[in-house]
VMD Tcl script that draws the C-alpha trace (Angstrom):
set ca {
  {8.37 -22.78 15.65}
  {6.72 -26.19 15.65}
  {7.98 -29.28 17.45}
  {11.71 -29.70 17.76}
  {13.08 -33.21 17.21}
  {13.89 -35.11 20.38}
  {17.58 -35.20 21.15}
  {19.44 -36.37 24.21}
  {18.79 -33.19 26.17}
  {18.51 -33.10 29.92}
  {16.72 -29.83 30.74}
  {18.97 -27.78 28.44}
  {21.84 -30.24 28.87}
  {23.17 -32.40 26.08}
  {25.29 -35.51 26.50}
  {28.18 -33.55 24.95}
  {27.94 -31.22 27.98}
  {28.70 -34.05 30.42}
  {30.89 -36.45 28.42}
  {34.22 -35.67 26.76}
  {36.53 -37.88 24.69}
  {39.06 -37.59 27.55}
  {36.62 -39.35 29.88}
  {36.24 -42.36 27.57}
  {38.30 -45.53 27.49}
  {37.81 -48.32 25.00}
  {39.12 -51.91 24.89}
  {39.86 -51.79 28.63}
  {41.16 -54.83 30.49}
  {39.11 -54.84 33.69}
  {38.45 -58.06 35.52}
  {35.95 -56.96 38.16}
  {33.23 -54.45 39.00}
  {35.57 -52.85 41.54}
  {38.29 -52.39 38.91}
  {35.81 -50.82 36.45}
  {34.68 -48.38 39.17}
  {38.34 -47.50 39.81}
  {38.76 -46.60 36.12}
  {35.65 -44.41 36.32}
  {36.90 -42.74 39.51}
  {40.10 -41.68 37.78}
  {38.30 -40.48 34.64}
  {35.71 -38.47 36.59}
  {38.34 -36.89 38.86}
  {40.09 -35.29 35.86}
  {37.80 -32.24 35.72}
  {36.92 -31.82 39.40}
  {38.43 -30.93 42.73}
  {37.31 -34.34 44.01}
  {39.80 -37.14 44.50}
  {39.38 -40.41 42.66}
  {38.98 -42.05 46.09}
  {35.98 -39.84 46.95}
  {34.35 -40.62 43.62}
  {35.11 -44.34 43.96}
  {33.49 -44.42 47.42}
  {30.36 -42.70 46.08}
  {30.04 -45.10 43.13}
  {30.72 -48.12 45.32}
  {28.20 -46.91 47.91}
  {25.53 -46.71 45.21}
  {26.39 -50.22 43.96}
  {25.93 -51.57 47.50}
  {22.30 -50.40 47.33}
  {21.79 -52.56 44.25}
  {23.59 -53.26 41.02}
  {23.44 -50.71 38.22}
  {23.87 -53.55 35.71}
  {20.86 -53.19 33.39}
  {21.31 -56.39 31.42}
  {22.23 -56.91 27.76}
  {25.87 -56.11 28.63}
  {25.12 -52.60 29.93}
  {25.78 -50.95 33.31}
  {25.21 -47.34 34.35}
  {27.09 -46.82 37.61}
  {26.03 -43.49 39.08}
  {26.25 -41.46 42.25}
  {25.12 -38.19 43.73}
  {28.18 -36.60 45.28}
  {28.11 -34.00 48.07}
  {31.19 -32.00 47.06}
  {30.31 -32.13 43.36}
  {28.83 -29.03 41.70}
  {28.69 -30.23 38.08}
  {27.25 -33.27 36.33}
  {29.92 -35.40 34.65}
  {29.88 -38.65 32.71}
  {32.46 -41.21 31.64}
  {32.32 -44.25 29.37}
  {34.18 -47.57 29.34}
  {34.11 -50.37 26.82}
  {35.68 -53.49 28.24}
  {37.68 -55.89 26.14}
  {35.84 -58.77 27.82}
  {32.56 -58.62 29.76}
  {32.68 -58.81 33.57}
  {30.25 -59.90 36.25}
  {28.38 -56.77 37.34}
  {25.46 -58.46 39.10}
  {23.29 -57.47 36.14}
  {19.59 -58.28 36.14}
  {20.03 -60.89 33.38}
  {23.20 -62.32 35.04}
  {25.13 -61.74 31.78}
  {28.59 -60.11 31.65}
  {28.77 -56.33 31.18}
  {31.08 -54.75 28.60}
  {29.58 -51.27 28.02}
  {29.53 -48.96 31.04}
  {28.41 -45.37 31.27}
  {29.08 -43.68 34.62}
  {27.37 -40.60 35.93}
  {28.30 -38.29 38.78}
  {25.85 -35.55 39.75}
  {25.62 -32.94 42.51}
  {23.85 -34.31 45.58}
  {20.88 -31.95 45.25}
  {20.26 -32.68 41.54}
  {17.72 -35.45 42.06}
  {15.39 -34.57 39.17}
  {18.22 -33.97 36.70}
  {19.86 -37.22 37.82}
  {16.68 -39.22 37.18}
  {16.08 -37.56 33.80}
  {19.60 -38.36 32.63}
  {19.31 -41.97 33.83}
  {16.00 -42.37 32.01}
  {17.53 -41.08 28.76}
  {20.54 -43.39 29.14}
  {18.31 -46.40 29.79}
  {16.31 -45.45 26.69}
  {19.50 -45.15 24.62}
  {21.02 -48.43 25.77}
  {17.77 -50.35 25.39}
  {18.07 -50.03 21.60}
  {19.68 -53.20 20.31}
  {20.93 -51.60 17.07}
  {22.59 -48.77 19.00}
  {24.31 -51.18 21.43}
  {25.65 -53.26 18.54}
  {26.93 -50.19 16.68}
  {28.63 -48.95 19.85}
  {30.30 -52.32 20.38}
  {31.42 -52.68 16.78}
  {32.88 -49.33 15.79}
  {36.62 -49.80 16.38}
  {37.64 -46.27 17.32}
  {36.88 -44.64 20.69}
  {36.28 -41.27 18.98}
  {33.60 -42.91 16.79}
  {31.97 -44.29 19.95}
  {31.98 -40.77 21.41}
  {30.29 -39.44 18.25}
  {27.64 -42.19 18.45}
  {26.92 -41.35 22.09}
  {26.60 -37.59 21.60}
  {24.51 -37.87 18.41}
  {22.10 -40.58 19.54}
  {18.45 -39.91 18.72}
  {15.50 -41.88 20.10}
  {13.79 -44.13 17.57}
  {10.47 -42.74 16.30}
  {7.47 -44.46 17.88}
}
mol new
graphics top color blue
foreach p $ca { graphics top sphere $p radius 0.5 }
foreach p [lrange $ca 0 end-1] q [lrange $ca 1 end] { graphics top cylinder $p $q radius 0.2 }
display resetview
């Protein structure tokens, strides 16, 4: 069969398995990290039996351990959640960047949140590594920021391919 091209697969999981257009908001007016996490809590609660409060507390608890702001305007808030039995993702593009305690101290405007079952440590780390890889590509970040439609952003996210080395 030969080598298959690399795609954003997490041990048989694709980004389209964890992110839906319904869990994406674009051009959001959020003025703080806390407010952005509240948006994520509501989006991630849509497809689960968890309350947005439970999700918010998990995301906030992880942020207290250290910021998930990667720099270059990107943050990947994430949490392992006890009552969660499925990996879910959500995406926010903010109208104006906010302070997220990012490594480079620059405002964050693109946020990708991840919620995974508590016992999914390896899967969690694999997904985070792929997301870091995706968002470290300058051209991809710019495309994501500049396409006007949220559906187009969704398509970019689910069809991302790593650059050849």
